[in-house]
Structure formats: structure tokens, C-alpha cells
C-alpha positions as CSV (number, residue, x, y, z in Angstrom):
1,X,98.1,103.8,126.9
2,X,99.1,103.2,130.5
3,X,102.6,102.5,131.7
4,X,104.3,101.8,135.1
5,X,107.6,101.4,136.8
6,X,108.1,97.9,138.4
7,X,109.9,98.6,141.7
8,X,111.3,95.1,142.1
9,X,113.4,94.9,138.9
10,X,114.1,98.5,137.8
11,X,112.5,97.9,134.4
12,X,109.9,100.0,132.6
13,X,106.9,98.3,131.0
14,X,104.7,99.8,128.3
15,X,101.4,97.9,128.8
16,X,100.9,96.3,125.5
17,X,100.4,92.6,124.8
18,X,103.8,91.1,124.3
19,X,104.7,88.2,122.1
20,X,105.2,84.8,123.8
21,X,108.8,84.4,124.9
22,X,111.1,82.7,122.4
23,X,114.3,81.4,124.0
24,X,116.0,80.6,120.6
25,X,118.7,82.1,118.5
26,X,117.5,83.2,115.0
27,X,120.9,83.0,113.2
28,X,123.8,80.5,113.2
29,X,126.9,80.3,115.3
30,X,129.3,81.8,112.6
31,X,127.1,84.9,112.3
32,X,126.9,85.3,116.1
33,X,130.7,84.8,116.5
34,X,131.2,87.7,114.1
35,X,128.8,89.9,116.0
36,X,130.7,89.2,119.3
37,X,134.0,89.9,117.6
38,X,132.7,93.2,116.2
39,X,131.5,94.2,119.7
40,X,134.9,93.3,121.1
41,X,136.6,95.5,118.6
42,X,134.3,98.5,118.6
43,X,132.8,98.9,122.2
44,X,135.2,100.5,124.7
45,X,135.9,98.3,127.7
46,X,134.1,99.7,130.8
47,X,131.6,101.4,128.6
48,X,127.8,101.8,129.1
49,X,125.8,99.7,126.6
50,X,122.2,99.5,125.4
51,X,121.1,96.3,123.7
52,X,118.2,97.6,121.6
53,X,115.5,95.2,120.4
54,X,117.2,92.5,122.5
55,X,116.2,89.2,124.1
56,X,117.6,86.6,126.5
57,X,121.2,86.8,125.2
58,X,123.2,89.9,124.2
59,X,126.2,88.4,122.3
60,X,128.7,90.6,124.2
61,X,132.2,89.1,124.7
62,X,132.1,87.2,128.0
63,X,135.6,88.4,129.1
64,X,135.0,92.1,128.6
65,X,133.8,94.3,131.5
66,X,131.1,96.9,130.9
67,X,130.1,99.5,133.5
68,X,126.4,99.0,132.6
69,X,124.4,97.0,130.2
70,X,120.8,98.0,129.7
71,X,118.4,96.0,127.6
72,X,115.3,96.8,125.6
73,X,112.9,94.4,124.0
74,X,109.3,93.3,123.5
75,X,109.1,90.5,126.1
76,X,109.9,90.9,129.8
77,X,110.4,87.1,130.3
78,X,113.1,87.0,127.7
79,X,114.9,90.0,129.0
80,X,114.8,88.8,132.6
81,X,116.7,85.7,131.5
82,X,119.6,87.7,130.0
83,X,122.5,87.5,132.5
84,X,124.3,90.6,131.1
85,X,121.6,93.1,131.8
86,X,121.7,95.3,134.8
87,X,118.2,96.7,133.9
88,X,115.8,96.7,131.0
89,X,112.7,98.3,129.6
90,X,109.9,96.9,127.5
91,X,108.5,99.0,124.7
92,X,107.0,98.6,121.2
93,X,109.1,101.0,119.2
94,X,106.6,101.0,116.4
95,X,104.1,102.6,118.7
96,X,106.5,104.6,120.9
97,X,109.7,105.2,119.0
98,X,111.1,107.9,121.2
99,X,111.1,109.1,124.8
100,X,113.1,106.2,126.1
101,X,113.7,106.2,129.9
102,X,117.5,106.9,129.3
103,X,119.5,110.1,130.0
104,X,120.9,112.2,127.2
105,X,124.5,111.3,126.2
106,X,124.7,108.5,128.8
107,X,125.8,105.5,126.6
108,X,129.0,104.5,124.9
109,X,127.3,102.0,122.6
110,X,123.9,101.1,121.2
111,X,123.5,97.6,119.6
112,X,120.8,96.3,117.4
113,X,121.2,92.7,116.3
114,X,118.8,91.1,113.7
115,X,115.9,93.4,114.5
116,X,116.3,96.6,112.4
117,X,114.1,95.1,109.7
118,X,111.0,95.5,111.9
119,X,111.3,99.2,112.6
120,X,108.4,101.1,111.1
121,X,109.5,104.5,112.2
122,X,113.3,104.1,111.9
123,X,114.2,107.8,111.6
124,X,112.7,108.5,115.0
125,X,114.4,105.5,116.6
126,X,117.8,106.5,115.2
127,X,117.2,110.1,116.4
128,X,116.7,108.6,119.9
129,X,119.9,106.5,119.5
130,X,121.8,109.7,118.7
131,X,120.3,111.4,121.8
132,X,121.4,108.7,124.3
133,X,124.9,108.2,122.8
134,X,127.8,110.1,124.2
135,X,130.0,112.1,121.7
136,X,132.2,109.4,120.1
137,X,129.7,106.7,121.1
138,X,129.0,103.9,118.5
139,X,125.9,102.3,117.1
140,X,126.3,98.8,115.7
141,X,123.4,97.4,113.6
142,X,123.9,93.8,112.5
143,X,121.5,91.6,110.3
144,X,121.4,88.7,108.0
145,X,118.8,87.4,105.5
146,X,116.6,85.8,108.2
147,X,113.4,87.5,109.3
148,X,109.8,87.0,110.3
149,X,108.5,87.9,106.8
150,X,105.1,89.2,107.8
151,X,106.7,91.5,110.5
152,X,109.5,93.0,108.4
153,X,108.8,96.2,106.6
154,X,108.0,96.0,102.9
155,X,111.1,97.8,101.8
156,X,113.2,95.1,103.5
157,X,111.4,91.9,102.6
158,X,112.3,91.5,99.0
159,X,115.5,93.6,98.9
160,X,119.0,92.3,98.3
161,X,121.7,92.4,101.0
162,X,123.3,95.4,99.4
163,X,119.9,97.3,99.3
164,X,119.3,96.5,103.0
165,X,122.7,97.9,103.9
166,X,121.9,101.1,101.9
167,X,118.6,101.3,103.8
168,X,120.2,101.2,107.2
169,X,122.8,103.8,106.0
170,X,119.9,106.1,105.1
171,X,118.5,105.7,108.7
172,X,121.8,107.0,110.0
173,X,122.0,109.7,107.4
174,X,118.5,111.0,108.3
175,X,120.0,112.2,111.7
176,X,122.4,115.1,111.5
177,X,125.5,114.3,113.6
178,X,126.4,110.7,112.8
179,X,129.6,109.9,111.1
180,X,129.5,108.4,107.6
181,X,128.0,104.9,108.1
182,X,130.5,102.0,107.6
183,X,129.2,98.8,105.9
184,X,130.9,95.4,106.9
185,X,130.2,92.0,105.4
186,X,132.8,90.2,107.5
187,X,134.7,90.9,110.7
188,X,138.5,90.3,110.5
189,X,139.9,88.6,113.6
190,X,143.3,89.3,115.1
191,X,145.9,86.7,114.1
192,X,146.2,85.2,117.6
193,X,142.4,84.6,117.6
194,X,142.5,83.1,114.1
195,X,145.0,80.5,115.4
196,X,142.8,79.4,118.3
197,X,140.4,76.5,117.9
198,X,141.7,75.6,114.4
199,X,143.0,72.0,114.0
200,X,146.7,71.4,113.7
201,X,147.9,75.0,113.8
202,X,150.5,74.2,111.1
203,X,151.5,76.8,108.5
204,X,150.1,75.1,105.5
205,X,146.8,74.0,107.1
206,X,146.4,77.5,108.7
207,X,147.0,79.1,105.4
208,X,144.5,76.8,103.6
209,X,141.8,77.4,106.2
210,X,142.3,81.2,106.0
211,X,142.5,81.4,102.2
212,X,140.1,83.6,100.2
213,X,138.4,80.5,98.9
214,X,137.9,79.0,102.4
215,X,136.5,82.3,103.6
216,X,134.1,82.4,100.7
217,X,133.0,78.9,101.4
218,X,132.4,79.7,105.1
219,X,130.3,82.7,104.1
220,X,128.3,80.8,101.5
221,X,127.5,78.0,104.0
222,X,126.4,80.1,106.9
223,X,124.0,83.0,107.4
224,X,125.4,86.0,105.6
225,X,126.7,88.7,107.8
226,X,126.0,92.4,107.4
227,X,126.8,95.3,109.8
228,X,126.3,99.0,109.5
229,X,128.3,101.1,112.0
230,X,128.3,104.8,112.8
231,X,129.4,107.1,115.6
232,X,128.0,110.2,117.2
233,X,130.0,113.2,116.0
234,X,133.3,111.4,115.6
235,X,134.9,108.0,115.9
236,X,136.5,107.4,119.3
237,X,139.9,105.8,119.2
238,X,140.0,102.7,121.3
């Protein structure tokens, strides 16, 4: 297989036939809002970030500065449209799961949003994630119940949400050096953010909208949210 560096855009292309570009979002707004809030809470401001298995949007909080955001994906046209990326590389991780063009211990965060279900050699990919993370760096894997069924691995397709979380936990645990993986099914927001954008802002209405029953209704009416989070060596205090 041949490969080349493109001098005009600083991105690396593995010469395989990519999918046609899809400028769509595969999960709903509530799910993506939780992804962005999780990134806001767990990625250090000014950090270097890799958006793994990414596309034309990275879901990073718009107001937060990062020193570098590098993208990876399967389609150069999609990645070129992503305004947050400083550079990107295109690679089929099922054919070339390791040897990424990234320096050891150079990143503060590696993100993988709604794509972990397609990894056919996940242990090798997660070993590479560990290699490029700095000590204390975080890996955040988020997913829902949506997928391209024929592309997802068999162990994922018919599993429950709990079983999928356990599967991703096993990917982390296969690599010595990650902290115990943390499973999240919702991202709590700070009180000041909960107040913004909600009608009225009165005590009774705010309490009603933030009640356990209301949260359960929002979860049941939107794409279910799952995240598995682990750190290289130790959890960095933000």
C-alpha cells in the first residue's frame, strides 16, 4: 500500500478508497450537547487534542482555546471542512491500526465520538492512543445506539448499552497504564449552565424541568448517551 504526505495541507493520506463524504450528524442535539459539555469539563484548556475517527465537526466547546486540534478520519473532504482542525490525517484503522504520524506523549486528549463500534482491532488502536497521550492525558469515548449496522463489529451490533460500555472498558483494560475506565450515562451541568436557555427561570419551573422524572423523559426521548473515560497513568486535576 502506498502513502504520501500532501505538502499543501499538512495531512497524511493512506491511499485507500474512501467513502463518499457525508456532511451530516448521526446523533441528535441533546446527545451532542452532552458530548460538548463532557469535553468542556475533562479536556484542559490550552491542551493538544486528537479527534479520532472524526469528520467535518468536532463538537468541541466553541469558547475554549486549545493549542492544537488534529483530526483523523476516513474522508479528506469531510476533514477539510472541519474549522477546528489545524491538521489531519486519513487512515483506515482496520487496516493500519497503529503507527500514527504523531509523536509519543504529545497529546492532552484523544476523542472518539460515535465510531468505536467500527474498530476491528481495538486493542491495537487503544495501545496507540496510550502511546500518544501525555501522562495524565484523557481519552473520551462516546457512543449511542445508532450505527451503520453492516459496518459495526458483531460483538457490538446486538449488545445492550451496558454490554457495549463493558466492551469499551475492556479495550482500555487491555492496555497496561490506563486508569480504571469510568462509565457515564449522563453529563451533569453546572448550575449556572442549567439556568441558561430554560424558559422562565423561576424556582418552581426550574425545579420541575430538572426533576428526576424530567431528566428520565429527556433521556428516553433522545439518543441514549454513553461515555467511557480513562486517563494515561493518572487523572490530571483541572
